[in-house]
Kinemage of the C-alpha trace (Angstrom):
@kinemage 1
@onewidth
@group {chain A} dominant
@subgroup {mainchain}
@vectorlist {calphas} color= white
{ca met a 1} P 11.245 -11.816 -106.641
{ca arg a 2} L 12.479 -8.591 -104.872
{ca asp a 3} L 8.956 -7.501 -104.560
{ca gln a 4} L 8.015 -10.598 -102.889
{ca glu a 5} L 11.210 -10.560 -100.247
{ca glu a 6} L 10.089 -6.779 -99.259
{ca asp a 7} L 6.663 -7.751 -98.693
{ca arg a 8} L 7.575 -10.673 -96.459
{ca asn a 9} L 9.819 -8.198 -94.635
{ca tyr a 10} L 6.858 -5.526 -94.103
{ca arg a 11} L 4.380 -7.944 -93.126
{ca ala a 12} L 6.753 -9.702 -90.415
{ca thr a 13} L 7.506 -6.067 -89.046
{ca glu a 14} L 3.753 -5.212 -89.114
{ca arg a 15} L 3.105 -8.032 -86.846
{ca pro a 16} L 4.321 -7.502 -83.673
{ca arg a 17} L 2.892 -3.716 -84.101
{ca arg a 18} L -0.481 -5.129 -84.283
{ca asp a 19} L 0.090 -7.650 -81.214
{ca phe a 20} L 1.465 -4.749 -78.963
{ca gly a 21} L -1.886 -2.745 -79.832
{ca thr a 22} L -4.106 -5.472 -79.302
{ca ala a 23} L -2.407 -6.122 -75.759
{ca arg a 24} L -2.756 -2.346 -74.768
{ca arg a 25} L -6.245 -2.590 -75.722
{ca glu a 26} L -6.699 -5.569 -73.510
{ca glu a 27} L -5.289 -3.664 -70.869
{ca glu a 28} L -7.648 -0.331 -71.113
{ca asp a 29} L -10.317 -2.340 -71.174
{ca gln a 30} L -9.827 -4.437 -67.860
{ca glu a 31} L -11.081 -3.010 -64.656
{ca pro a 32} L -8.829 -1.578 -61.682
{ca pro a 33} L -9.098 -4.209 -58.672
{ca arg a 34} L -11.841 -2.563 -56.332
{ca lys a 35} L -11.093 -1.687 -52.855
{ca ala a 36} L -13.604 -2.965 -50.031
{ca pro a 37} L -15.683 -0.050 -48.711
{ca trp a 38} L -14.294 2.092 -45.741
{ca pro a 39} L -16.911 0.696 -43.444
{ca leu a 40} L -15.858 -3.007 -44.310
{ca arg a 41} L -12.226 -2.471 -43.680
{ca leu a 42} L -12.903 -0.747 -40.571
{ca leu a 43} L -14.919 -3.824 -39.295
{ca ala a 44} L -12.343 -6.100 -40.101
{ca trp a 45} L -9.501 -3.607 -38.804
{ca gly a 46} L -11.739 -3.960 -35.340
{ca ala a 47} L -12.282 -7.686 -35.417
{ca leu a 48} L -8.328 -8.519 -35.828
{ca val a 49} L -7.944 -6.072 -32.898
{ca ala a 50} L -10.220 -7.889 -30.690
{ca ile a 51} L -8.921 -11.013 -32.074
{ca phe a 52} L -5.367 -9.902 -30.537
{ca phe a 53} L -6.711 -8.439 -27.466
{ca ala a 54} L -8.774 -11.662 -26.224
{ca val a 55} L -5.440 -13.672 -27.146
{ca gly a 56} L -3.302 -11.579 -24.701
{ca tyr a 57} L -5.953 -11.366 -22.204
{ca gly a 58} L -6.347 -14.978 -22.392
{ca ala a 59} L -2.508 -15.467 -22.126
{ca thr a 60} L -2.357 -13.172 -19.101
{ca ser a 61} L -4.955 -14.919 -17.184
{ca leu a 62} L -3.265 -18.111 -17.389
{ca val a 63} L 0.136 -16.689 -16.255
{ca phe a 64} L -1.653 -15.133 -12.868
{ca his a 65} L -3.666 -18.231 -12.596
{ca trp a 66} L -0.004 -20.373 -12.736
{ca leu a 67} L 1.576 -17.704 -10.484
{ca asp a 68} L -1.392 -18.196 -8.061
{ca ser a 69} L -1.230 -22.294 -8.294
{ca lys a 70} L 2.559 -21.491 -7.170
{ca gly a 71} L 1.181 -19.389 -4.547
{ca thr a 72} L 2.710 -16.070 -5.509
{ca arg a 73} L 0.668 -13.295 -4.255
{ca ala a 74} L 0.628 -9.962 -6.416
{ca asp a 75} L -2.261 -8.187 -4.743
{ca gln a 76} L 0.434 -5.739 -2.920
{ca thr a 77} L 1.534 -2.223 -4.288
{ca val a 78} L 5.418 -0.769 -3.489
{ca ala a 79} L 6.459 2.706 -4.662
{ca asn a 80} L 10.418 1.744 -4.629
{ca ser a 81} L 12.849 -1.231 -3.792
{ca arg a 82} L 13.019 -0.609 0.097
{ca glu a 83} L 9.559 -0.875 0.388
{ca ala a 84} L 9.848 -4.086 -1.603
{ca gln a 85} L 12.403 -5.362 0.510
{ca glu a 86} L 10.363 -5.196 3.215
{ca leu a 87} L 7.117 -6.407 1.879
{ca val a 88} L 9.187 -9.624 0.791
{ca ser a 89} L 10.467 -10.173 4.102
{ca gln a 90} L 7.113 -9.459 6.212
{ca asp a 91} L 5.654 -12.168 3.927
{ca gln a 92} L 8.328 -14.822 4.703
{ca glu a 93} L 8.307 -14.047 8.365
{ca arg a 94} L 4.352 -14.655 8.083
{ca pro a 95} L 3.171 -18.240 9.218
{ca glu a 96} L 0.633 -19.763 7.235
{ca gln a 97} L -2.054 -20.107 10.150
{ca gly a 98} L -2.290 -19.501 13.648
{ca gln a 99} L -1.965 -17.329 16.549
{ca val a 100} L -0.011 -14.283 15.848
{ca thr a 101} L 1.127 -11.519 18.421
{ca phe a 102} L 0.290 -7.979 17.628
{ca thr a 103} L 1.738 -4.914 19.929
{ca leu a 104} L -0.973 -2.150 20.694
{ca ser a 105} L 0.132 1.632 21.465
{ca val a 106} L -2.601 2.544 23.677
{ca pro a 107} L -2.205 5.883 25.252
{ca ala a 108} L -1.556 6.094 29.179
{ca gly a 109} L -1.427 9.356 30.369
{ca glu a 110} L 1.053 11.661 27.981
{ca ala a 111} L 2.432 8.615 26.848
{ca phe a 112} L 2.098 5.184 25.516
{ca glu a 113} L 1.259 1.654 26.544
{ca asn a 114} L 2.256 -1.643 24.905
{ca arg a 115} L -0.114 -4.287 25.035
{ca ser a 116} L 0.279 -7.508 23.011
{ca ile a 117} L -2.656 -9.514 21.566
{ca gln a 118} L -3.029 -12.023 19.814
{ca val a 119} L -5.168 -12.678 17.093
{ca leu a 120} L -5.913 -15.579 14.353
{ca gly a 121} L -3.165 -14.426 11.708
{ca gly a 122} L -1.933 -15.569 8.420
{ca gly a 123} L -4.406 -14.841 5.802
{ca leu a 124} L -4.821 -11.221 4.007
{ca val a 125} L -2.674 -8.433 5.855
{ca glu a 126} L -5.749 -6.492 5.549
{ca glu a 127} L -8.259 -9.365 7.687
{ca asp a 128} L -5.184 -9.046 10.235
{ca leu a 129} L -4.743 -4.768 9.939
{ca lys a 130} L -8.877 -4.898 10.799
{ca lys a 131} L -8.761 -7.511 13.730
{ca val a 132} L -5.564 -5.153 15.257
{ca leu a 133} L -7.734 -2.133 14.895
{ca asp a 134} L -10.935 -3.271 16.274
{ca ala a 135} L -8.527 -4.542 19.316
{ca tyr a 136} L -7.426 -0.932 19.556
{ca met a 137} L -10.638 0.594 19.511
{ca thr a 138} L -11.718 -1.810 22.309
{ca glu a 139} L -8.950 -0.864 24.363
{ca leu a 140} L -9.510 2.930 23.718
{ca lys a 141} L -12.911 2.644 25.017
{ca ser a 142} L -12.265 0.160 28.045
{ca ser a 143} L -9.509 2.838 28.793
{ca gly a 144} L -12.007 5.501 29.199
{ca trp a 145} L -10.681 7.485 25.730
{ca met a 146} L -13.605 6.889 23.838
{ca ala a 147} L -17.137 6.779 25.001
{ca asp a 148} L -18.615 3.981 22.040
{ca gln a 149} L -16.841 1.602 20.643
{ca val a 150} L -15.799 2.796 16.853
{ca pro a 151} L -16.300 0.236 13.913
{ca ile a 152} L -13.826 -0.233 11.362
{ca arg a 153} L -16.129 0.523 7.984
{ca his a 154} L -13.281 -0.402 5.618
{ca leu a 155} L -9.682 -0.266 4.882
{ca phe a 156} L -7.319 -0.102 1.662
{ca arg a 157} L -3.293 0.084 1.872
{ca ser a 158} L -0.867 1.122 -1.099
{ca gly a 159} L 2.433 1.093 -0.286
{ca glu a 160} L 2.963 3.349 2.632
{ca trp a 161} L -0.095 4.472 2.770
{ca leu a 162} L -3.440 3.437 4.809
{ca tyr a 163} L -6.873 4.384 3.841
{ca leu a 164} L -9.257 3.829 6.777
{ca asp a 165} L -13.364 4.824 6.780
{ca leu a 166} L -14.175 4.512 10.615
{ca gly a 167} L -17.497 4.649 11.923
{ca ser a 168} L -19.189 8.365 13.136
{ca ser a 169} L -18.583 7.516 17.037
{ca phe a 170} L -14.889 7.703 16.201
{ca ala a 171} L -15.112 11.589 15.247
{ca gly a 172} L -17.641 11.951 18.294
{ca gly a 173} L -15.321 10.339 20.538
{ca leu a 174} L -12.508 13.080 19.369
{ca lys a 175} L -14.866 16.018 20.130
{ca ala a 176} L -15.002 14.947 23.425
{ca leu a 177} L -11.426 15.405 24.104
{ca asp a 178} L -9.068 18.027 24.019
{ca pro a 179} L -6.448 18.630 21.362
{ca lys a 180} L -3.827 17.098 23.464
{ca arg a 181} L -5.676 13.907 24.241
{ca ala a 182} L -7.042 13.271 20.822
{ca gly a 183} L -3.446 13.398 19.123
{ca leu a 184} L -2.273 10.665 21.359
{ca val a 185} L -5.283 8.461 20.269
{ca met a 186} L -4.050 9.171 16.694
{ca thr a 187} L -0.535 8.680 17.397
{ca gly a 188} L -1.473 5.912 18.738
{ca leu a 189} L -3.335 4.543 15.819
{ca val a 190} L -0.497 5.241 13.626
{ca lys a 191} L 1.939 4.043 15.606
{ca thr a 192} L -0.029 0.726 16.230
{ca val a 193} L -0.620 0.394 12.315
{ca gly a 194} L 3.060 1.362 11.664
{ca asp a 195} L 4.922 -1.200 14.155
{ca asn a 196} L 2.979 -4.009 13.140
{ca phe a 197} L 2.444 -3.483 9.113
{ca ala a 198} L 5.881 -2.053 7.981
{ca pro a 199} L 5.625 -0.424 5.167
{ca leu a 200} L 2.618 1.207 6.568
{ca arg a 201} L 3.420 4.913 7.901
{ca lys a 202} L 0.560 7.162 6.730
{ca val a 203} L -2.972 6.940 7.435
{ca lys a 204} L -5.519 9.105 5.888
{ca val a 205} L -8.659 8.767 8.181
{ca tyr a 206} L -12.390 9.050 6.689
{ca val a 207} L -15.615 9.314 8.567
{ca glu a 208} L -18.236 7.020 6.980
{ca gly a 209} L -16.926 7.214 3.836
{ca arg a 210} L -16.515 10.838 3.666
{ca glu a 211} L -14.292 13.303 4.707
{ca ala a 212} L -14.220 14.318 8.361
{ca pro a 213} L -16.713 17.547 8.646
{ca asp a 214} L -14.965 19.070 11.573
{ca arg a 215} L -11.197 20.160 11.752
{ca lys a 216} L -11.352 20.410 15.977
{ca pro a 217} L -10.091 19.024 18.062
{ca leu a 218} L -8.030 17.611 15.170
{ca asp a 219} L -7.534 17.935 11.526
{ca leu a 220} L -8.465 14.563 10.135
{ca ser a 221} L -8.583 16.041 6.555
{ca lys a 222} L -4.568 15.567 6.251
{ca pro a 223} L -2.915 12.545 6.645
{ca trp a 224} L -1.269 11.342 9.926
{ca val a 225} L 2.532 10.140 9.486
{ca leu a 226} L 4.884 7.879 11.803
{ca lys a 227} L 8.444 9.885 11.427
{ca ser a 228} L 10.949 7.303 10.745
């Protein structure tokens, strides 16, 4: 009787050991999880980045489209708070469309003569700038300061800066003048820009898309600045 009880106890204690060993063998037989190859993972990450980029680009486009529909323009660059205030006040004062009066500072003797002109304004500032500068060049030709009409090739503005690309006749016209009279031509140009298109006060001139080849009678490689 006692032997039977000991045999049952032995079997009861032996069964869990067999079960534990079987479980360990089953775990060892299972293969570890396999990771995807590096090229496939890189492709997946790239696709995820592309999706986020597309969503962000689409959202930004919708925001700018909404701003444009509200009449908000974001094509002007400023460098500080003072320029921002001047730019806001300038846009508020500009009419929607119609005749706008501008003042040209045309050299006359050793000083300048203010001449008012009216152009169809209210559009892009660059368009008004080109019209005013075309009128300034016409005044220079009619008053004998320039032999030929100077074409405005291109212009670009950023903050206080105006980058102005002029035709070759501008450099040729300056060569025909002495340094003092040539300086008056450039000063009148900068004054015309600064008086009508704040906050512009620095003008960098190019000739046919390049730096002016000559440094006489004026050095056009440096910007001309309207003193405050």
